[in-house]
C-alpha positions as CSV (number, residue, x, y, z in Angstrom):
1,M,247.5,81.6,296.5
2,I,249.7,84.7,296.2
3,F,252.3,83.2,298.6
4,D,252.4,80.0,296.5
5,Q,252.9,82.0,293.3
6,V,255.8,83.9,294.9
7,V,257.4,80.7,296.2
8,G,256.9,79.1,292.8
9,F,258.7,82.0,291.2
10,F,261.8,81.3,293.2
11,S,261.7,77.5,293.1
12,S,262.5,75.3,290.1
13,D,259.1,73.6,289.5
14,M,259.5,70.5,287.4
15,G,257.8,67.7,285.6
16,I,258.9,64.1,285.8
17,D,258.2,61.4,283.3
18,L,258.9,58.5,285.6
19,G,259.2,55.7,283.1
20,T,260.0,52.1,283.4
21,A,262.9,52.4,280.9
22,N,263.9,56.1,281.1
23,T,263.2,59.1,283.4
24,L,262.9,62.5,281.9
25,V,262.9,65.7,284.0
26,L,261.7,69.0,282.7
27,V,262.4,72.2,284.7
28,K,260.0,75.1,284.1
29,G,261.6,77.7,281.9
30,K,264.5,75.5,281.0
31,G,263.0,72.5,279.2
32,I,264.1,68.9,279.4
33,I,267.4,68.8,281.3
34,I,267.6,65.1,282.2
35,N,266.9,62.0,280.1
36,E,268.5,59.0,281.6
37,P,267.7,55.3,282.1
38,S,265.6,54.4,285.2
39,V,268.4,52.2,286.6
40,V,270.2,52.2,290.0
41,A,273.4,50.3,290.8
42,I,273.7,49.2,294.4
43,Q,276.7,48.0,296.3
44,T,276.4,45.9,299.4
45,D,279.3,46.5,301.8
46,K,280.8,44.0,304.3
47,S,278.3,45.0,307.0
48,G,275.3,44.3,304.7
49,K,274.5,48.0,304.2
50,Q,273.3,49.0,300.7
51,V,275.0,52.0,299.1
52,I,273.9,53.7,295.9
53,L,276.8,53.4,293.5
54,A,275.4,54.9,290.3
55,V,272.1,56.2,288.9
56,G,270.9,56.5,285.3
57,T,273.3,56.1,282.3
58,D,276.2,55.0,284.5
59,A,274.1,52.4,286.2
60,K,272.6,51.0,282.9
61,N,276.1,50.5,281.6
62,M,276.6,48.1,284.5
63,L,273.6,45.9,283.7
64,G,274.5,42.3,283.4
65,K,278.2,43.1,284.1
66,T,278.4,43.6,287.8
67,P,280.4,41.5,290.4
68,G,278.6,39.7,293.2
69,N,278.5,42.6,295.6
70,I,277.1,45.1,293.1
71,V,273.6,44.8,291.5
72,A,272.1,47.1,288.8
73,I,268.4,47.1,289.1
74,R,265.4,48.8,287.5
75,P,263.1,49.8,290.4
76,M,260.2,50.5,288.1
77,R,258.7,47.4,286.5
78,D,255.7,47.4,284.2
79,G,255.1,51.0,284.9
80,V,254.8,50.6,288.7
81,I,257.2,50.9,291.6
82,A,258.7,47.5,292.3
83,D,261.2,48.7,294.9
84,F,259.9,51.7,296.9
85,D,263.2,52.6,298.7
86,I,265.3,52.5,295.6
87,T,262.7,54.4,293.6
88,E,262.7,57.1,296.2
89,K,266.5,57.3,296.1
90,M,266.4,57.5,292.3
91,I,263.7,60.3,292.3
92,R,265.8,62.2,294.9
93,Y,268.9,61.9,292.8
94,F,267.1,63.3,289.7
95,I,265.4,66.1,291.7
96,E,268.7,67.1,293.3
97,K,270.5,66.9,289.9
98,A,267.8,69.1,288.3
99,H,267.2,71.5,291.1
100,K,270.9,72.3,292.0
101,R,269.8,74.5,294.8
102,K,270.3,73.8,298.5
103,S,267.9,76.5,299.7
104,F,264.6,75.9,301.6
105,L,262.6,76.5,298.4
106,R,261.6,73.1,297.3
107,P,260.1,72.4,293.9
108,R,256.5,71.8,292.9
109,I,256.4,68.6,290.8
110,I,254.1,67.0,288.3
111,I,254.7,63.2,287.8
112,C,253.2,61.2,285.0
113,V,251.7,57.8,286.0
114,P,250.1,55.0,284.0
115,Y,246.3,55.1,283.8
116,G,246.1,51.6,285.3
117,L,247.9,52.5,288.5
118,T,246.1,51.5,291.8
119,Q,245.5,54.1,294.5
120,V,248.1,52.3,296.6
121,E,250.7,52.7,293.8
122,R,249.7,56.3,293.2
123,K,250.3,57.0,296.9
124,A,253.7,55.3,296.7
125,V,254.7,57.5,293.8
126,R,253.5,60.7,295.6
127,E,255.2,59.8,298.8
128,S,258.5,59.0,297.0
129,A,258.5,62.5,295.5
130,L,257.6,64.2,298.8
131,S,260.3,62.2,300.6
132,A,262.8,63.2,297.9
133,G,262.2,66.9,298.5
134,A,259.1,68.0,296.6
135,R,257.0,70.8,298.1
136,E,253.9,69.7,296.4
137,V,253.2,66.7,294.1
138,F,250.6,66.4,291.4
139,L,250.0,63.2,289.4
140,I,248.8,63.3,285.8
141,E,247.9,60.3,283.8
142,E,250.3,59.5,280.9
143,P,247.7,59.4,278.1
144,M,246.7,63.0,279.0
145,A,250.3,64.2,279.3
146,A,251.2,62.5,276.0
147,A,248.2,64.1,274.2
148,I,249.3,67.6,275.6
149,G,252.9,67.0,274.6
150,A,251.8,65.9,271.1
151,D,250.0,69.2,270.5
152,L,246.6,67.6,270.3
153,P,243.6,69.9,271.0
154,V,242.9,68.4,274.4
155,R,240.6,71.3,275.5
156,E,238.5,71.4,272.4
157,P,235.1,69.6,272.1
158,E,236.5,67.0,269.7
159,G,238.1,63.6,270.3
160,S,241.8,62.9,270.0
161,L,243.2,59.4,270.4
162,V,246.8,58.9,271.6
163,V,248.7,55.6,272.0
164,D,251.8,56.0,274.2
165,I,254.0,52.9,274.0
166,G,256.6,53.2,276.8
167,G,258.9,50.7,278.5
168,G,256.6,49.0,280.9
169,T,253.1,50.0,279.7
170,T,251.1,51.0,276.7
171,E,248.7,53.8,277.5
172,I,245.7,54.4,275.2
173,G,243.6,57.5,275.8
174,V,240.7,59.3,274.1
175,V,240.8,63.0,275.1
176,S,238.1,65.6,274.8
177,L,237.3,68.8,276.7
178,G,240.3,68.6,278.9
179,G,239.6,65.1,280.2
180,L,240.1,61.4,279.5
181,V,236.9,60.0,278.0
182,I,238.2,56.5,277.6
183,S,241.5,55.1,278.8
184,K,243.2,51.7,278.7
185,S,246.6,50.6,280.1
186,I,248.2,47.3,279.3
187,R,251.5,46.0,280.6
188,T,252.7,45.1,277.1
189,A,255.3,47.6,275.8
190,G,259.1,47.9,275.2
191,D,260.2,45.5,278.0
192,K,257.8,42.8,276.8
193,I,259.0,43.2,273.2
194,D,262.6,42.9,274.4
195,A,261.8,39.7,276.3
196,S,260.1,38.2,273.3
197,I,263.2,38.8,271.3
198,V,265.3,37.1,274.0
199,D,262.9,34.1,273.9
200,Y,262.9,33.9,270.1
201,V,266.7,33.9,269.8
202,K,266.9,31.3,272.5
203,K,264.3,29.0,270.9
204,K,265.4,29.3,267.3
205,Y,269.2,29.7,267.6
206,N,269.9,28.2,271.1
207,L,271.6,31.5,271.9
208,L,271.3,33.2,275.3
209,I,271.3,37.0,275.1
210,G,270.4,39.7,277.7
211,E,267.5,42.2,277.6
212,R,269.9,45.0,276.9
213,T,271.1,43.2,273.8
214,A,267.5,42.5,272.8
215,E,266.7,46.2,273.1
216,E,269.7,47.1,270.8
217,I,268.5,44.6,268.3
218,K,264.9,46.0,268.4
219,I,266.3,49.5,267.7
220,E,268.8,48.5,265.1
221,I,266.8,46.2,262.9
222,G,263.3,45.8,264.4
223,S,260.3,46.3,262.1
224,A,256.5,45.8,262.5
225,I,256.0,45.1,258.8
226,P,258.0,43.5,256.0
227,I,260.6,45.9,254.6
228,E,262.0,46.0,251.1
229,E,265.6,45.5,252.0
230,P,265.8,43.3,255.1
231,L,268.3,44.4,257.7
232,V,270.8,42.1,259.5
233,S,272.7,42.3,262.8
234,I,275.5,40.1,264.2
235,V,274.3,39.0,267.7
236,K,276.7,37.6,270.3
237,G,275.8,35.4,273.2
238,R,276.2,32.1,274.8
239,D,275.2,28.8,273.1
240,Q,272.9,27.1,275.6
241,V,273.8,23.6,274.2
242,S,277.6,23.8,274.1
243,G,278.0,26.5,276.7
244,L,280.5,28.3,274.5
245,L,280.3,31.9,273.4
246,S,278.9,32.3,269.9
247,R,277.5,34.7,267.3
248,I,274.7,34.5,264.8
249,E,273.3,36.7,262.0
250,L,269.8,37.9,262.9
251,S,267.5,39.4,260.2
252,S,264.8,42.0,260.5
253,E,262.4,39.2,259.5
254,D,263.5,37.2,262.6
255,V,262.9,40.2,264.8
256,R,259.5,40.9,263.2
257,D,258.5,37.3,264.0
258,A,259.8,37.7,267.6
259,M,257.7,40.9,268.1
260,K,254.5,39.5,266.5
261,E,252.7,38.6,269.8
262,P,253.3,41.8,271.8
263,L,252.5,44.0,268.9
264,K,249.3,42.1,268.4
265,E,248.4,42.7,272.0
266,V,248.9,46.4,271.5
267,A,246.7,46.3,268.4
268,D,244.0,44.3,270.2
269,A,244.0,46.9,273.1
270,L,243.6,49.7,270.5
271,K,240.6,47.8,268.9
272,D,239.1,47.4,272.4
273,V,239.1,51.2,272.9
274,L,237.7,51.8,269.4
275,E,234.9,49.3,270.0
276,V,233.5,51.3,273.0
277,M,234.0,54.8,271.5
278,P,230.9,57.0,271.7
279,P,229.6,57.6,268.1
280,D,230.2,61.4,268.1
281,L,233.8,61.0,269.2
282,A,234.3,58.1,266.7
283,G,233.6,60.6,263.9
284,D,236.4,62.8,265.2
285,I,238.9,59.9,265.3
286,V,238.0,58.9,261.8
287,E,238.7,62.5,260.8
288,N,241.8,63.2,262.9
289,G,243.4,59.7,263.1
290,I,245.5,58.2,265.9
291,V,248.7,59.6,267.3
292,L,251.6,57.4,268.5
293,T,254.0,58.6,271.2
294,G,256.6,56.9,273.4
295,G,259.7,54.9,272.5
296,G,257.6,52.2,270.9
297,A,256.4,54.6,268.2
298,L,259.9,54.5,266.8
299,I,259.6,50.8,265.8
300,R,259.8,50.8,262.0
301,G,256.5,50.6,260.3
302,L,254.4,50.4,263.5
303,D,252.2,53.3,262.2
304,K,251.3,51.4,259.1
305,Y,250.9,48.1,261.0
306,L,248.3,49.6,263.3
307,S,246.7,51.5,260.5
308,D,246.2,48.4,258.4
309,I,244.5,46.7,261.4
310,V,242.1,49.4,262.6
311,K,241.6,51.0,259.1
312,L,242.3,54.5,260.4
313,P,245.2,56.9,259.7
314,V,248.0,56.6,262.3
315,F,250.6,59.3,262.8
316,I,253.8,59.5,264.8
317,A,254.1,62.5,267.0
318,D,257.1,64.9,266.7
319,E,259.8,63.7,269.1
320,P,257.6,60.8,270.4
321,L,260.1,60.0,273.2
322,L,259.7,63.4,274.7
323,A,255.9,63.8,274.3
324,V,255.0,62.9,277.9
325,A,257.7,65.1,279.4
326,K,256.8,68.0,277.2
327,G,253.1,67.5,278.3
328,T,254.1,67.9,281.9
329,G,256.0,71.1,281.1
330,R,252.9,72.6,279.5
331,A,250.8,71.5,282.5
332,L,253.3,73.3,284.8
333,D,252.8,76.5,282.7
334,E,249.1,76.3,283.3
335,I,249.0,74.4,286.6
336,E,245.9,76.2,288.0
337,L,243.9,75.4,285.0
338,L,245.1,71.8,284.9
339,Q,244.8,70.9,288.6
340,H,241.7,68.9,287.9
341,L,243.9,66.6,285.8
342,A,246.1,65.8,288.8
343,N,244.8,62.8,290.7
344,E,245.1,64.0,294.3
């Protein structure tokens, strides 16, 4: 134990929010130092060997724009590892970028994982980090990390409900006395919302757009509820009838219609959790409300949309995009006390 504390003092222990859309890395004592897309660009040379060309922001800028021998991929899909080898290389890249130290002192790492991850998938995440240079790896479930990062009283004998809407999954957790009392994970989140916008534009306007364009539309004019002054955006794409490049004017009402089904799935999942809530905890949630974290929390009016459905107060956490990463940082500060949260 003493040796581990000494080694920990000299190494840069870190927390990783390994998200489907973005990866955030927090180094103990320094805060969040990396926040980049979970994208890797790979080039295949003449011999067939794959070479990592870019990772993160540089790789995302290549999405949908690469020549035949270069492919930009997202190795995490729906909150799980879709490509083990590429995920390992991506984790290694972020660890080396954050660690910046070539000595033998390897970092101790906490990685957030979706609640619904299988044991096989958990093992794959752990092995990726170990292969990438971690000394020791802990896994913590995203609802717990989000609750810690959102400053909820996770150790108190009272219930707190957090809804973390990420890129690949929506994680819903009821936390009390340092543990998850109820958890639910659904693979409906930012990616599925983007895909629904792509489908809507294709069906209504016969215009083909990419997921990256759909994400920009969601951020720019997306809204979960009607807004007083509708927003508009000029969207460019390819007309699937004529095959020619074209542009249309898309309104926030269009985007709200496009997002209707995935947002309903999130609301239904939240209702499922509330329906199995123990009575004593239910009283706490009625009193304290529900906290939203993750990138999805930034969708205009989502707090009011959910509040109207479940008839409970809904709040957006401070810096919702950073809540999970901040939660891992606090777990690092108290790692001995929080080891029971790590799914070893």
